[in-house]
N, C-alpha and C positions, 0 to 999 in steps of 0.2 A: 743435397737433394734436388730433385727436379722442381723448377721454378712453379709451374701450374699446379704440381702436388702440394706446395707450400702454400700457394694462394688459397688453393681448395680447403686445405687444413685450417688455416684462419678464418676462411669464411665459415666453415661448419663449427669452430669453436664459438665465433660470434654468434650464431644461430641458435646455439645450446645455451649460450648465456642469456640471450633474449627470452628464450622459451621458459628458462628457469625464473628469471624475473617476473614474468607475466604469470607464472604459477603461484606466485606469491601475492599477486593482486587478489582483491575481493571482490566478486561480481554479485550485485544484486539488481533483481528485478521488481519493479512496482508496477501494478495494474490499477485501474479505477474502480469503478463500482460492479460488485458481483451480485446480482439479485437471482435467487435460484427458485423463485416461485413461478406461476404462470407457464408460459410456453417453454422456457429453460428447465423448468422442473419436469415437465412432461417428457421433455427431450431426454433427461437423465432416466426417468422411469422406464422409457423404452429402451434402455440398455446403452444409449450413447454417450459420448464424452464431450461436454461443452468446451473443454480446453485443448482439445488434441491437435489443434491448429497451432499451438504455442509449446507442445510438449518439449520439442528439441531446444527452445530457448530456455525454458524452465528447468531441463535437465542440466544445463550448462551454467546455471547460476548456484553461487553458495546460498543465497537468501532471496526467498520469493515471497511477496507482501500483497495483499490485495483488501479492499475494503468489501466486508460482508454485508451487504446491503439488504438484509432481510432478518427477521426472526427465524429462528430454526427450532422446531418442536412440534408438539401436538396440543399443548395445554393453553389455557388464558383466553381471554375475551377480546376482541379487536378495539382499538382505540378509536375514539370519535375523531377521526380525521380524513381527509380526501382518499388517501391511497394507503393500504395497509398490506404488508407483504410478510408471507410464512412459508418456508420451506420445509419439507419433510426431512427428519434426521438421516434419511437415508442416502441425502446429498453429502453427508459428512466424510466418507471414505475418499470421495474424489477431493475434497477439500485438504484431506490429511495428504493424499498422494501428492499434490502439486504445491502447496504453500508451506512455507516456513512458519508463517504467523498471519492471522487476519485481525483487520482493526473492527471494534465492535462501536467505535465513536460516529455514529452517523443518525440520522432521523428515522431510521425503521426498525432498528435493533431491539427497542422496546413496544413493537407495534401491537403486542399481545399482552402488555402490562409487566410490572416488575417482577412478579414471581415467576411467569412464563421467562423472562431474561434470566433470572436467577436458574431456572431449570435447564436453558441453553448454556450456560457457563459449565454446568455439572456434564452436559453432554460433550461440549468441547474437552473437558478434562477427560472424560471417560474415553475418547478417541485421541487424545493425547495431541490434541491440537491447540497450539499456543495462540493467544490472543492479547490483544492491548486496546487501550482507549475505552475500557469498560469492566466493570467488575461489581461483587456483592456490597461493595460499600465504596465511599469516596477515595479512601487511601488506595485501595487496590486497583481502583479505577484509573488513577493517575500515575501507577507503576510503569516503567518503561518494559519492554520486552527486550531481553538481552541476548545477545549472541556471541560466542568466541570464536571467531575464524582466523585462522592463520595467523597466530599472535596478535589480533586485534579484538576489542571490545566494542561492538556495535549496539547502540541504543536507539530504539525507535518509539516515540510516543505519539499517542492518537488524541484527537480533539474533536468533540462535536460541537461546531459553531452556527448552527442551525436550528430553528424552532421545530419541534416543541421542547422548551426547556424542562417541562415536567420528565422527561427522559433522563435528567441528571442524577448521577449517583449522590446520595447523601450518605451521612454517618450511619442511619438506620434504613438505607434502601438502595438495592441494587439499580445500576444505570450506567449512564456513559460519563466519560470524562469531559466536563463542560469547559470550554476554552476561555476562562477569565484571564484576565492578563497576568494577575498575581500568580495563579497557579502556573502558567506557562512559563513565567520567568523561574519561578522556584523548582519546577519539575526539570527544567534543562540544566540549571546548575546543578541540582541534586544527581543528576545522570552523570555529569562530568566527575563531581567529587565523591558522592557517596558510593555509586556505581562504579566508578573509576572508567568510564566509557572514553574510547579513543575519538568516537565518531558518534554524533547525536543527529537523528533525523526527525524531523516532526513530520506527521501526516494528517494535517486538518481537513475536516468536513465543512465547508463554508461556501459563501458568495452565493449569487442569486443565479436560479436556473435559466439557461438560454442564454446567458450573457458571455460574449467571447472574451471581454477584456476584464480583468479582475478589478473589483471595485476597490475604492478607496481603504474601506475597512480591512479587505484583504492584505492590501499591500503594507498598511502599516502593522498589522499583525505579523505578516511575515518578516519585515524589518526588525521587529522587536524579538521575534525569535532568533534571527541571525545574531542580532546584537547581544541576544542572552547567551549565545555559545553554540547555536545549532550550527551544524555544517550543511544541511540541506533542508529545504521544505519541499515536500511533495503533497500537493492538494488533490481534492475531489469534492464532488456534488453537484455541480452546475449542469452535468449530462452533456457538456460540450467541452472541448479542449478550451484551454485559454493560454495567455501570453507566458513566456518564459523571461526571467529576469536573472541577471547576475548582479547581487548586492554585496559588497566589501568581499568580491571574489567567490561568493557562495552562490549556489544555483537554486533559483526557486522556480517551480513547475506549478503554477497555479491552479491548473486543473488537468487531469489525463482524460476525463471524460468517462463514458461508458465502457466497461469491458465484457460482461455478460448481462444483458438486460433487454426486454422485448417491450414493444407498445409504443415505440418512436417512430416518428413519421418523417421527419427531415433528414437530409444528408448530413448536417451538422451533429444531430444527436445520434446517429447511427455510425459515426466516425469517432474512433477514440485513439489513445496512444498508449503504448507499453514503453516504460522507461527502464532501460538498461544502463546501470551504473557501476563504474569500475574505481576502486579504492587501491591506490598503491600504498607501499610501506611507509612512505612519507606523510601517508593521510591526505594525499592529493585526490581530487575527484574528477574523473572524465565520465562523459556519457554520450549515449545515442537513443534516438526515439524511434520506435517501431510504430508505424500506422496501422490501425484495424479498421475494417468493416464488419458490420453487424449484418447478419442474413434476417429473414423473416421470423426466425425462431429467436433471435437475440443472442445468436452464436457468432463469435469472432472470427475473422478470417485475417490473416498476417498479410497485409499488402507489402511490407518492406521497410527498410530504415530510410527516414526522410530528413534526418537532421542529427547532426554531431556537435559536440564541443569543440573547442578550438583546440583543447590539449589533447 
């Protein structure tokens, strides 16, 4: 056999093997806060797509997750707090189009009261949109969302760790999954044992707005999550990006910042991250960060990859 032909065949065989190996990897994409009231809501009403600049990235992923940072519906009365956000149900087809599941564990989901929040859950069910971090009672609020992808089970848990605590789900009240340490530990262990998850990822809503470095409380909770069995922690809420830490070999992204959100004035609050995570068949995690910039309407533009894991 011709030597050059043999070398070519070996090269092509290696390439095919690598492509097949990569095809078994699971790709997840996480974004930060999605607020679809105000200018983003008007943008959608005008027939425009706020997620269009990330369409190709979302399309390539097996699982896409975001934090729905607003109530969705037409009922209820606004809570007595500085900012309340409510999007019209007409935004839900776009959420369904792009996201595998959304977190309800934040300080705006119950902006129009528990009954309106319960109605929102009905709307999500109607549109067959998966959600986590909230429910019609405390039990369902603390349940993970489970995905079975390429032979692996992925569990994602959401926690609200920012006031008002009155948004917390109780035995007889709809609301968010509050991040009590006892619940966090029990939920993660249950995800591994009862739900037989191969990978558990926590998605907490925490920290102080505008702070670029995670607080001591965030660090302690993140470490507890990893020690309890979480394989990664992906946080949000501060409206800015925060530091990344590798703890016991597991990645912690303290805040991804804003994804779709108007009304911010600084460079930091109008800059966010999209996390692209890859999990191989040995449950090893690699990742890369895409930087985004928000325009005057709060719509994100993909600037490009700015950081990768060492793997």
